[in-house]
C-alpha positions, -999 to +999 in steps of 0.1 A: -279-635-436-302-608-425-340-612-427-360-595-455-376-570-431-342-559-416-327-556-451-356-533-462-353-511-431-315-509-436-320-499-472-345-472-462-321-458-437-293-458-463-317-440-486-324-413-461-287-407-454-278-408-491-306-383-500-293-358-474-256-361-482-256-335-510-269-309-487-245-315-458-213-319-478-195-291-498-172-314-518-178-320-555-194-354-560-190-360-522-153-370-526-137-344-548-123-310-540-141-287-516-161-260-535-165-225-521-202-224-531-216-257-544-246-246-565-279-263-569-267-280-601-240-299-583-265-309-556-290-321-582-264-342-600-253-357-567-289-364-557-296-382-590-263-402-587-271-412-551-306-421-561-293-444-588-268-460-564-296-466-538-319-482-564-290-504-576-283-514-539-320-522-536-319-544-566-289-562-552-307-567-519-338-580-537-317-605-557-301-617-525-335-622-508-351-640-537-358-636-574-355-600-586-387-587-602-385-567-634-397-531-630-411-506-654-409-468-654-436-462-627-414-480-602-384-457-609-406-426-608-420-436-575-385-444-562-372-410-573-401-392-557-395-411-524-358-402-526-367-365-531-390-367-501-362-382-481-340-352-491-364-327-477-347-322-443-313-316-459-329-291-484-346-272-456-314-271-435-293-259-464-315-235-482-341-223-457-324-225-423-286-225-427-284-199-455-305-174-437-286-143-428-292-123-396-319-096-400-307-061-394-331-042-372-336-006-379-335+012-346 
């Protein structure tokens, strides 16, 4: 069995990868058919689903390490904010860097 520290670091790494998946994948819900232009709505739905799965995995890890502590709404809000922060590199790549078209120079 992994130590608590290793489990937490692995969960954080999984969270970073999961947060960026919607921006690097053009399939609907990551496994469905490839979409020509997956809009921001699809990406937001995927982001929320992956955040939920990551929190569920965290609860599973916590219950395996020891007793799971009950959480209230501030925990879930902080977890969602952390997940959105983790998604920032993928967002920048998709919407600010990758989607930029070449600038035509007037000459």
